MIMAR-28495 format. One record per residue (C-alpha): residue in one letter; x, y, z. Coordinates in steps of 0.25 Angstrom, whole numbers, plus 5000, padded with zeros to 4 digits. Example, Ala and Ser with C-alpha at 12.3 -4.5 7.8 and 13.67 -1.06 7.14 Angstrom:
2
{"A",{5049,4982,5031}}
{"S",{5055,4996,5029}}
This chain:
347
{"X",{5070,4755,5156}}
{"X",{5083,4765,5159}}
{"X",{5083,4767,5144}}
{"X",{5069,4769,5141}}
{"X",{5067,4779,5154}}
{"X",{5080,4788,5150}}
{"X",{5079,4788,5134}}
{"X",{5075,4801,5126}}
{"X",{5076,4808,5112}}
{"X",{5074,4822,5112}}
{"X",{5070,4828,5097}}
{"X",{5071,4842,5095}}
{"X",{5066,4847,5080}}
{"X",{5068,4861,5075}}
{"X",{5055,4863,5065}}
{"X",{5055,4870,5052}}
{"X",{5046,4881,5050}}
{"X",{5037,4878,5040}}
{"X",{5029,4891,5032}}
{"X",{5014,4887,5030}}
{"X",{5003,4895,5024}}
{"X",{4987,4896,5022}}
{"X",{4979,4902,5009}}
{"X",{4965,4903,5012}}
{"X",{4953,4913,5007}}
{"X",{4948,4921,5018}}
{"X",{4933,4928,5017}}
{"X",{4933,4943,5021}}
{"X",{4919,4946,5023}}
{"X",{4910,4958,5030}}
{"X",{4901,4948,5035}}
{"X",{4910,4935,5040}}
{"X",{4902,4924,5040}}
{"X",{4911,4912,5041}}
{"X",{4922,4910,5052}}
{"X",{4934,4913,5042}}
{"X",{4928,4927,5037}}
{"X",{4935,4939,5039}}
{"X",{4928,4952,5042}}
{"X",{4929,4962,5034}}
{"X",{4924,4973,5025}}
{"X",{4923,4976,5010}}
{"X",{4923,4990,5002}}
{"X",{4921,4992,4988}}
{"X",{4924,5006,4982}}
{"X",{4927,5012,4967}}
{"X",{4935,5025,4968}}
{"X",{4937,5036,4957}}
{"X",{4948,5046,4960}}
{"X",{4957,5054,4950}}
{"X",{4970,5060,4956}}
{"X",{4981,5070,4948}}
{"X",{4996,5065,4951}}
{"X",{5010,5070,4949}}
{"X",{5018,5064,4939}}
{"X",{5029,5056,4944}}
{"X",{5045,5056,4939}}
{"X",{5054,5067,4936}}
{"X",{5047,5074,4924}}
{"X",{5051,5087,4917}}
{"X",{5048,5102,4921}}
{"X",{5042,5109,4909}}
{"X",{5040,5125,4909}}
{"X",{5026,5129,4914}}
{"X",{5019,5143,4917}}
{"X",{5020,5147,4930}}
{"X",{5008,5151,4936}}
{"X",{5000,5157,4949}}
{"X",{4990,5167,4955}}
{"X",{4993,5181,4956}}
{"X",{4983,5192,4963}}
{"X",{4980,5204,4953}}
{"X",{4978,5217,4960}}
{"X",{4969,5230,4952}}
{"X",{4971,5242,4960}}
{"X",{4965,5253,4950}}
{"X",{4950,5256,4951}}
{"X",{4947,5248,4939}}
{"X",{4947,5233,4935}}
{"X",{4957,5226,4928}}
{"X",{4954,5215,4918}}
{"X",{4966,5205,4913}}
{"X",{4965,5197,4903}}
{"X",{4971,5182,4904}}
{"X",{4986,5183,4901}}
{"X",{4988,5195,4907}}
{"X",{5002,5198,4910}}
{"X",{5008,5200,4925}}
{"X",{5022,5203,4927}}
{"X",{5029,5199,4939}}
{"X",{5040,5206,4946}}
{"X",{5051,5198,4940}}
{"X",{5046,5200,4926}}
{"X",{5038,5186,4925}}
{"X",{5026,5187,4917}}
{"X",{5013,5180,4919}}
{"X",{4999,5179,4914}}
{"X",{4985,5180,4920}}
{"X",{4979,5167,4917}}
{"X",{4965,5171,4915}}
{"X",{4958,5185,4913}}
{"X",{4954,5192,4927}}
{"X",{4950,5208,4929}}
{"X",{4956,5213,4942}}
{"X",{4945,5222,4949}}
{"X",{4949,5236,4952}}
{"X",{4955,5237,4965}}
{"X",{4954,5223,4967}}
{"X",{4963,5209,4963}}
{"X",{4961,5196,4960}}
{"X",{4968,5183,4958}}
{"X",{4972,5177,4945}}
{"X",{4981,5165,4940}}
{"X",{4995,5168,4932}}
{"X",{5005,5160,4923}}
{"X",{5017,5164,4919}}
{"X",{5020,5168,4904}}
{"X",{5031,5160,4901}}
{"X",{5034,5145,4905}}
{"X",{5044,5143,4916}}
{"X",{5049,5141,4930}}
{"X",{5051,5159,4928}}
{"X",{5037,5160,4929}}
{"X",{5038,5154,4943}}
{"X",{5040,5166,4951}}
{"X",{5036,5171,4966}}
{"X",{5025,5180,4971}}
{"X",{5027,5193,4964}}
{"X",{5019,5206,4958}}
{"X",{5014,5206,4944}}
{"X",{5012,5218,4935}}
{"X",{5003,5217,4923}}
{"X",{5010,5222,4911}}
{"X",{4997,5223,4903}}
{"X",{4992,5235,4909}}
{"X",{4997,5251,4909}}
{"X",{5008,5254,4921}}
{"X",{4998,5260,4928}}
{"X",{4989,5251,4930}}
{"X",{5000,5240,4931}}
{"X",{5002,5248,4945}}
{"X",{4989,5245,4949}}
{"X",{4986,5231,4944}}
{"X",{4996,5219,4947}}
{"X",{4996,5206,4952}}
{"X",{5004,5200,4963}}
{"X",{5006,5185,4966}}
{"X",{5008,5179,4981}}
{"X",{5012,5166,4977}}
{"X",{5024,5159,4968}}
{"X",{5020,5155,4952}}
{"X",{5022,5142,4949}}
{"X",{5022,5131,4937}}
{"X",{5035,5137,4930}}
{"X",{5036,5121,4925}}
{"X",{5027,5108,4925}}
{"X",{5033,5096,4930}}
{"X",{5030,5086,4918}}
{"X",{5030,5071,4920}}
{"X",{5028,5058,4910}}
{"X",{5017,5049,4915}}
{"X",{5020,5035,4916}}
{"X",{5011,5023,4918}}
{"X",{5018,5022,4931}}
{"X",{5014,5037,4936}}
{"X",{4999,5033,4931}}
{"X",{4999,5020,4940}}
{"X",{5007,5024,4951}}
{"X",{4998,5036,4953}}
{"X",{4984,5027,4952}}
{"X",{4990,5017,4962}}
{"X",{4992,5029,4970}}
{"X",{4977,5034,4968}}
{"X",{4972,5020,4970}}
{"X",{4980,5018,4985}}
{"X",{4976,5032,4989}}
{"X",{4961,5028,4985}}
{"X",{4962,5015,4993}}
{"X",{4968,5022,5006}}
{"X",{4955,5033,5005}}
{"X",{4946,5019,5003}}
{"X",{4953,5013,5014}}
{"X",{4953,5023,5024}}
{"X",{4937,5024,5022}}
{"X",{4934,5009,5023}}
{"X",{4942,5008,5036}}
{"X",{4931,5018,5042}}
{"X",{4922,5007,5040}}
{"X",{4927,4996,5046}}
{"X",{4933,4990,5059}}
{"X",{4947,4990,5061}}
{"X",{4946,4975,5063}}
{"X",{4946,4975,5047}}
{"X",{4961,4979,5047}}
{"X",{4964,4971,5034}}
{"X",{4962,4977,5021}}
{"X",{4962,4974,5005}}
{"X",{4958,4985,4994}}
{"X",{4956,4980,4982}}
{"X",{4956,4990,4969}}
{"X",{4951,4989,4956}}
{"X",{4954,5000,4945}}
{"X",{4942,5003,4937}}
{"X",{4949,5015,4931}}
{"X",{4961,5022,4928}}
{"X",{4965,5034,4921}}
{"X",{4975,5046,4919}}
{"X",{4973,5059,4913}}
{"X",{4988,5057,4909}}
{"X",{4993,5046,4900}}
{"X",{5007,5040,4901}}
{"X",{5019,5047,4895}}
{"X",{5013,5060,4897}}
{"X",{5020,5072,4903}}
{"X",{5013,5078,4914}}
{"X",{5015,5083,4927}}
{"X",{5002,5077,4935}}
{"X",{4992,5067,4930}}
{"X",{4976,5062,4934}}
{"X",{4973,5050,4938}}
{"X",{4958,5042,4939}}
{"X",{4955,5031,4944}}
{"X",{4942,5021,4948}}
{"X",{4946,5009,4959}}
{"X",{4937,5000,4965}}
{"X",{4943,4998,4979}}
{"X",{4938,4985,4986}}
{"X",{4943,4986,5001}}
{"X",{4942,4973,5009}}
{"X",{4944,4974,5024}}
{"X",{4946,4962,5033}}
{"X",{4950,4957,5048}}
{"X",{4964,4956,5046}}
{"X",{4965,4947,5059}}
{"X",{4954,4939,5056}}
{"X",{4959,4935,5044}}
{"X",{4974,4933,5051}}
{"X",{4966,4922,5060}}
{"X",{4959,4916,5050}}
{"X",{4973,4913,5042}}
{"X",{4980,4908,5053}}
{"X",{4970,4897,5055}}
{"X",{4970,4893,5041}}
{"X",{4985,4892,5042}}
{"X",{4984,4884,5053}}
{"X",{4975,4875,5046}}
{"X",{4985,4873,5037}}
{"X",{4997,4870,5043}}
{"X",{5003,4856,5040}}
{"X",{5001,4844,5048}}
{"X",{5011,4844,5058}}
{"X",{5016,4857,5060}}
{"X",{5011,4870,5068}}
{"X",{5007,4882,5064}}
{"X",{5018,4893,5070}}
{"X",{5016,4906,5064}}
{"X",{5005,4913,5055}}
{"X",{5012,4924,5046}}
{"X",{5001,4933,5046}}
{"X",{5010,4944,5040}}
{"X",{5012,4935,5029}}
{"X",{4998,4932,5026}}
{"X",{4993,4935,5012}}
{"X",{4980,4941,5009}}
{"X",{4975,4943,4995}}
{"X",{4962,4946,4988}}
{"X",{4952,4935,4982}}
{"X",{4939,4940,4980}}
{"X",{4928,4950,4986}}
{"X",{4913,4952,4987}}
{"X",{4910,4965,4990}}
{"X",{4896,4965,4989}}
{"X",{4895,4952,5001}}
{"X",{4907,4959,5007}}
{"X",{4916,4948,5007}}
{"X",{4931,4946,5001}}
{"X",{4940,4934,5001}}
{"X",{4956,4934,5002}}
{"X",{4966,4923,4999}}
{"X",{4975,4922,5011}}
{"X",{4989,4915,5013}}
{"X",{4994,4914,5029}}
{"X",{5008,4910,5030}}
{"X",{5013,4905,5043}}
{"X",{5023,4895,5049}}
{"X",{5021,4879,5054}}
{"X",{5032,4871,5061}}
{"X",{5032,4856,5065}}
{"X",{5023,4853,5077}}
{"X",{5026,4841,5087}}
{"X",{5016,4832,5083}}
{"X",{5020,4830,5068}}
{"X",{5022,4818,5063}}
{"X",{5037,4820,5060}}
{"X",{5039,4820,5075}}
{"X",{5031,4808,5079}}
{"X",{5042,4801,5089}}
{"X",{5037,4788,5083}}
{"X",{5045,4793,5070}}
{"X",{5058,4794,5079}}
{"X",{5058,4782,5087}}
{"X",{5070,4774,5086}}
{"X",{5077,4785,5077}}
{"X",{5092,4790,5081}}
{"X",{5094,4805,5083}}
{"X",{5100,4807,5067}}
{"X",{5089,4797,5062}}
{"X",{5078,4805,5071}}
{"X",{5084,4820,5065}}
{"X",{5085,4815,5050}}
{"X",{5070,4812,5051}}
{"X",{5065,4824,5057}}
{"X",{5071,4832,5048}}
{"X",{5069,4827,5036}}
{"X",{5054,4833,5038}}
{"X",{5054,4849,5034}}
{"X",{5049,4853,5046}}
{"X",{5059,4848,5055}}
{"X",{5070,4858,5053}}
{"X",{5082,4851,5065}}
{"X",{5080,4839,5073}}
{"X",{5089,4834,5084}}
{"X",{5086,4822,5091}}
{"X",{5093,4821,5106}}
{"X",{5092,4806,5112}}
{"X",{5095,4803,5127}}
{"X",{5103,4797,5135}}
{"X",{5117,4797,5125}}
{"X",{5114,4782,5122}}
{"X",{5102,4784,5116}}
{"X",{5103,4782,5100}}
{"X",{5088,4783,5096}}
{"X",{5075,4788,5099}}
{"X",{5069,4781,5109}}
{"X",{5055,4774,5107}}
{"X",{5050,4779,5118}}
{"X",{5040,4791,5113}}
{"X",{5039,4800,5126}}
{"X",{5054,4799,5127}}
{"X",{5055,4808,5113}}
{"X",{5053,4824,5114}}
{"X",{5054,4830,5101}}
{"X",{5055,4847,5103}}
{"X",{5051,4856,5091}}
{"X",{5059,4868,5091}}
{"X",{5056,4880,5084}}
{"X",{5065,4891,5078}}
């Protein structure tokens, strides 16, 4: 009786965390019907847009004719017609020409565009006063021009357009259109629908410039069909956690649901019925539970400490096992179940 009353076996088990996961299909619905439906909203819009982009890369500067605006003054009592290409000479001796013909009214003024006679940076002059060499000296004193802004465009940076340039520009245009639509759609839904998946179907994509062309800018046009699927992400996470819990192997208990590691991919949608389906993969971590078959005390009765440790550690869910027998002269695990204590340690 003294033996039966004092003998004790304490078994400490360190469990091995095991990765578990569950894949399932979830239904997004504007009008949820089943308990596992996730509330959502679906929008479908086709956008057509054109935009001009600057070519990327180092490129090469090519001389061009600088240009700008001048004001023509007529301080005489008669109007003065000036044909296109009429010469204007700056104070520094740089020659410009009027782009379009104009008539300067008597005692009046008019603005016109001018262009340097020669290509190059020399035409990029600052504000100046201009004489008109084609008029006689007396008229030159009464009819003249001034500019308030510098002349620009003495060179053009030309770059070779590549396929990558066109693809990059189209991606940027598509992203910008999606951002605009997202802002519009969110104004029509509740804040509860904080999850979003946007699909793109490119219907047309074209450019006014072919790859290999040497230009400074190019214009890209596109037609894209956007489908925006908005859903209650918290409700989806709750459903995923329940699905994972149902999938935990027998003898294990779920200790963590990895919501950040959840992967959601598009499956299909029906815009007319307001439904969509996603494939969901939810990962988590499970460990051995106290009622697992491997921890059945009946399996350990009569084993030595070493035999019991070896038996337990053969199970892949157990990382380490230690058996302590009391009193010191006891060498085997007792036959009395209530004298055997199993502690599960988690690290």
